[in-house]
N, C-alpha and C positions, 0 to 999 in steps of 0.2 A: 303445780302446772305453770309453765312459763308463759310469758306474754305472747310469744310467737304462736303458741297453741290457741290463743284467744283472739287472733286477728280477725276482724270483721270485714266483709266485702259488700259493696253495693250500697244503695240508699237505705236509710232507716226511716220508717214512716211513724214518727212520733207526732202527737198533737201540736198544733202551732202555738207559738208564744208571740202575741201581737201587742204592740203599743200603738194606739190610735190617738192622735191629738189634733186639736183645732180650736177654732173660735167658739164661744158659747152658742148653743142652739143650732149648731150645724148638723147634728144627727149622730153624734158619737155613741150615746147611750142606746139609741134605736138600733144602730149597727150591732151592738153587743146583744141586744134582745133577740136578734134574728139568728144568733148562733144556736147550735144544737143544745136543747134543754139547759138553758143557762141559769145560774144563780148569781145574783148581784151581791157584792160586799160593798155597801155604801158608806163612804166617809164624808159625803156631803148630801144635803137634802135636796133632791131634785128628780126623784123617780116616780112621783105620784101619778103622772099622766102616762106612764109606761106600764103595760100589762106584763109583769114579770115576777118571778120568785126572787125574794131578797131577804137578807138578814136585817135585823133592826139596825138603825143608824149607829155606826161605830163612833164612840166618843173618846176613846183613848187607845193607845197601842196594844195594851194587854187584851182588850176585847178583840182586836183584829187578829192577834196571835191565837187566841182561844178559838175563834171561828175557823181559822185555817187548820188548826189541829183537829178540830171536830170533823171538818170535811174530810180529812185524811183518815181518821180512825173509824167514824161511824158509817153505817150502811146507808146509801142513798143512790138515786139514779140520775143525779146531775152530771152533765157531760162537759159543761163549760163554766169557768169561774170568770166573772167580770168585776174587776176592781174599779170602782167609780167614786172618786177619782184618785189618781196617784199623787197629784200635787196636794190634795187635802190630806192624804195619808202622810205626806211629808211633815205636815204640821203636827200630827200625832207622834211621829218619830222624834221630831225636835222636842216636843213637850216631855216625852219619856226620857230623852237624853238630859234635858234640863233637870228633871226630877232626880236622876241619879247623882247629879253634881250639886244639887241644892241651890240652883239659880233659876231665874225667871226668863232669861233670854238666851237663845242659842249662841249669841255673840259673846256671852260671858262665861261659857263653859270652859273649865280648866284654865282659867286665866285669860281667855279671849284669844286674839290673833288668829281667828278662823279655826281654832282647834275643835270647836263644837261640831262643825260640818264634817270633819274627819271622823270624830268619835261616833257621830250618828250613823256612819257607814256600818258599824257593828250590827245595828238593828236592821239596816237595809239588807245586809248579808243574810241575816236570819230570815227575813221575809222572802228573799230569793230562794233560799234553801227549802222553805216550806212550799213555795209555789212549784219548785222543781219536783218535790216529792209528789205533789198532787198530779203533776203532768206525767211523770214517768211511772209511778206506782199505781195511781188511780186512773190514768188515761184521760185526764181532763185537759181540754184546751184552755189557755190562759189569755184573757183580753184585758189589757191595762189601758184605762182611759185617762187622758190628761188634757188640761187646757193648754193654750199656746201663749207664748210670749215672743216679743220681738227683741232680738239681741244684735249687737254689732259684732261682726265677724271680720277678723283680720286675715285676709287670704294671702298666704305666703307665695302662692304660685302666680297670682295676678298682681301682686304687690299693691294691693288696694284693700279698702275696707268697705263693707256694705251691710245693710240690715237684712236679717233673715229670721224666719219663724223657727222656733224650737220648743220642745216640751217645757212647761213652766215648772222646772225643778232646779235645785242647786246644781251647779256644774258637776260636782263629784257624783251625786246620785244619778244625774242624767247620763253620765258616761257609763255607769254600771248597767243601767237598763238598756241603753243603746247597744251595748255589747252583748247582753244576755238574750235579748229578744231576737226572734227570727225575722221580724219585720217591724219597722217604724213607719207608720203610715200617717201622712198629713191630710186631714180632711179640710177641704176648702170649696170654694165655688169657682166655676169656670168663667173666665173673663177674656175679652179680647181688647187689645189696645189700638187706638187710632190716633194718628197725628193730624192736627188741624192747623191750617195757615191762619194766623191771627193778624197778618199784615206787618209791614216794615221788616220783612225778613225773619219774623219770629214764628215759632211753631209751638203748639200746645198739645200734649199727649193726654188723652182721656181714656178711661177704662169703661167698658160696656159689658153688662152681664150677658152670658150666653144661655139661652133657655128661659124658662118661666120662673116666676117667684124669686127674682133676685139673682138668678144664675144657677145652672145645673150643679148639684152637689157631687163632688168627685173625691177620689182617693188618689194621692200621689205616692207611688211606691218607690220612687227614686229621688234622691236629693239633688240639690243644685244651689245656685246663689240665693234663691228665694226661701228655701226651707231645708231642714234636716229630714231625710227619709232614706230608707234602705230596705232590701229584702233579700233573703237567701234562696228565693224560688225562681230567680231569673225573670221576674215580671218587670217589664220596662215601660209600659204604657199606663197612662191614667185610666182609672176605672170608675164606674158609677159607685156612689157611696151606698153599698149594700153588701150584706154577707154573701148572698147568692152569687153576685158578680165576682167577689173576691175568691170564693171557693172554685168557681168555674175557671178563673185565671190560674189558680194553683194546680187544678187537675189538668188543664191543657198543657201547662208547662211540664208537669210530670210525664205526660204521654210523649211530649216532644223530646224530653231528655232520654226516654227509653227507645226513641227512634220509631215510635208507632205512628 
């Protein structure tokens, strides 16, 4: 059968692949716990206060792989996999890579010069393949949680550099997941800025929280100078940090795309 006989038309409704990142304590794990029937794959210790199903704490990459394979092969009723967190999983990926080459530091793998980060992509590719099988063959949504870092970005269009938030991953791994995921969501708090006259022609800009408890917690689905973010669902506005609001936005956009 030729490829022309297998051409597909229209939208394909597969479970979402989300990467949500932000500062500690913002509510990323809580977001994951609100997804349909989730199971957490923890690579860091921090789920004690969240009521959820979870694997034991993963202490090496082989355990992570075994857990993903078991989720694929065994019978269960979980609908969402939450990896918490991706940047702590990166440590396990690096440790496994170091083990293969008999060194103790990722910088010294295969003689150094950054080769360790490239060779670690083999394990990251294996991880993505396993996650893809869970999504496509078992119908599981994938939520990847990561912490945030501040990086300097050289903007070629604006001919300037500025700081922005990004997932706390090495640039090669980060690029892989940014491309693979359907949405990269930045979890933050809503602030407003205000300029104040301090005299002698000088002004000071201050930030003030919007809402209660230090500022309303929101998801940013579109990137800009302040953060990396994207989505393939056409969602352009900030949303409250909750699974229900995210799904409502996805469903509204799907109806709009169909012209309903």
